C-alpha positions in Angstrom: 110.1 100.7 87.9 110.6 97.7 90.3 113.4 98.0 93.3 116.3 96.3 92.8 118.6 97.2 95.9 118.9 95.9 99.4 115.6 94.2 100.5 115.9 94.6 104.2 116.3 98.4 103.6 112.9 98.2 102.0 111.8 96.7 105.6 113.4 99.7 107.6 111.7 102.4 104.6 108.3 100.8 105.3 108.7 100.5 109.5 107.9 96.7 109.2 109.4 93.4 108.2 108.6 92.9 104.5 110.3 89.4 104.6 110.9 86.6 106.4 114.6 87.3 106.5 113.9 91.0 107.4 112.6 89.9 110.9 115.5 89.5 112.8 117.2 92.7 110.7 114.6 94.5 111.9 114.6 93.8 115.3 118.3 95.1 115.8 117.6 98.4 113.4 113.7 98.8 113.9 114.4 102.7 111.7 114.5 104.0 108.6 117.8 103.6 106.9 120.5 106.3 106.3 122.7 108.8 108.5 119.6 110.4 110.0 117.3 107.2 110.1 117.3 107.4 113.8 115.6 110.7 114.0 111.6 110.7 114.5 110.0 111.7 111.4 106.7 112.4 111.2 104.5 112.1 107.8 101.2 112.2 109.6 99.5 114.0 106.7 96.6 112.0 104.9 98.3 111.8 101.9 101.6 111.0 103.2 99.9 108.1 105.1 98.3 106.5 102.2 101.3 106.9 100.0 103.1 105.1 102.2 100.6 102.3 103.1 100.6 102.0 99.0 104.8 101.6 98.7 104.4 99.0 101.6 102.1 96.8 99.0 104.4 97.6 95.8 107.3 96.1 98.0 105.7 93.3 99.6 104.7 91.7 96.7 107.4 93.1 94.4 105.4 95.1 92.0 105.9 98.3 89.5 103.4 101.4 89.9 101.9 100.2 86.6 101.2 97.3 87.7 99.5 97.9 91.1 97.4 100.4 89.4 96.1 97.9 87.0 95.2 95.5 89.8 93.3 98.2 91.9 91.3 99.2 88.4 90.7 95.3 88.1 89.6 94.8 91.7 87.4 98.3 91.1 84.9 96.1 88.4 84.8 93.1 90.9 81.2 93.2 93.1 82.9 93.2 96.5 85.1 95.6 98.4 87.6 96.7 96.3 90.4 96.5 99.0 89.4 92.7 99.6 89.4 92.0 95.5 92.8 93.9 95.0 94.4 91.6 97.7 92.8 88.6 96.3 93.8 89.2 93.1 97.5 89.9 94.3 97.4 86.5 96.1 96.3 84.8 93.1 99.6 85.7 91.0 101.7 82.9 90.4 104.5 84.3 92.3 102.6 84.8 95.2 101.0 81.7 95.2 104.5 80.0 95.4 105.4 81.9 98.1 102.3 81.2 100.4 103.3 77.5 99.8 106.9 77.4 101.0 108.2 76.5 97.5 110.2 79.4 97.9 112.1 81.3 100.5 110.7 84.7 99.5 108.5 86.6 96.7 112.2 87.4 94.9 113.1 83.9 94.9 109.6 83.0 93.4 109.8 85.5 90.9 113.2 84.2 89.6 112.1 80.3 90.1 109.2 81.2 87.7 111.3 83.3 85.2 113.7 80.3 84.8 111.0 78.2 83.7 111.1 75.9 87.0 107.2 75.8 87.5 104.4 74.5 85.8 100.2 75.0 85.9 97.9 71.9 85.0 101.2 70.4 83.6 102.4 73.7 81.1 105.2 75.6 81.8 104.6 79.2 83.0 107.2 81.6 83.1 105.3 84.8 83.9 105.1 85.7 87.6 101.9 88.0 87.2 100.0 85.1 86.0 96.6 84.5 87.5 95.9 81.3 88.9 92.3 80.2 89.4 90.8 77.8 91.7 91.0 74.3 90.4 94.6 74.9 88.9 97.6 72.9 89.8 101.3 74.2 90.2 104.0 71.9 90.4 108.1 72.2 89.9 109.1 70.8 86.9 110.6 67.6 87.3 114.2 67.9 86.0 114.3 70.8 88.6 113.8 69.0 91.5 117.1 68.3 92.4 117.8 71.7 92.5 119.2 72.8 96.2 116.2 75.5 97.2 113.8 72.6 95.6 115.5 69.7 97.8 114.9 72.4 101.0 111.3 73.0 99.9 110.5 70.0 99.8 111.8 69.1 103.3 109.4 72.5 104.1 112.3 74.5 104.9 110.5 77.7 103.6 107.1 76.9 105.0 105.1 78.8 107.3 103.9 77.3 110.4 100.3 77.6 108.9 99.5 77.0 104.7 97.1 79.8 103.4 93.7 77.9 103.7 93.0 78.5 99.9 95.9 76.2 99.4 96.3 72.3 99.3 100.2 72.2 99.3 102.2 68.7 99.5 105.8 69.8 99.8 106.9 66.5 99.3 105.8 66.2 95.8 106.4 70.0 95.4 102.8 70.6 94.2 100.1 72.9 95.1 96.3 72.5 94.3 94.6 76.0 94.3 91.0 75.5 96.3 89.4 78.8 96.0 90.0 82.4 95.5 91.4 83.5 99.1 89.1 85.2 101.6 90.5 88.2 103.5 90.9 86.6 106.9 93.3 84.0 104.9 95.8 86.9 103.9 98.5 88.0 106.6 99.5 91.3 105.2 101.4 94.0 106.7 99.6 97.1 105.7 96.0 98.3 105.6 94.7 97.7 101.9 91.9 100.2 102.5 94.5 103.1 103.0 95.6 102.1 99.5 92.2 102.2 97.5 91.4 105.5 99.6 95.1 106.8 97.9 94.2 105.5 94.4 90.7 106.9 94.7 91.8 110.5 95.8 
């Protein structure tokens, strides 16, 4: 089941900012939510550490447990390291690409834009956030959606990171993304250790 509550609360539970918006909130309250959040909590067992890391991945990419398990199983079948292949597949989801390119302020906004039919892949509308894009494909915002405030802001680079992911070529002005290649591990800035997630599922 996908979490639908306050997003900053997830960052505080995870112990690290999972969204841009959470950064400032987390600086003020860097402890878990709830009445006893300020108390030191010790989850030092191997299982607890790996489970917590798995939850970070789910929350960071806004996934259900079933989706993450499927991605892990797909990654195991690829010839590279399972953790790195899992991350690459997560990064090649359409919602993640829209986020990484700076066309959305958060993964939640990216999902919504796609669900509402504002995004095309190679000129065809795709309304599935989990759609796996491939190298060489072109992602754009539909012409009739470009006057909407979020996309006007995106065209001005409001949501863009200082450095765009190296596996993407982005024109904010044109609201256009070209997928250059499958991402390499060093091109993926994530606040978790994917190897711990692999160990969680491999137990």
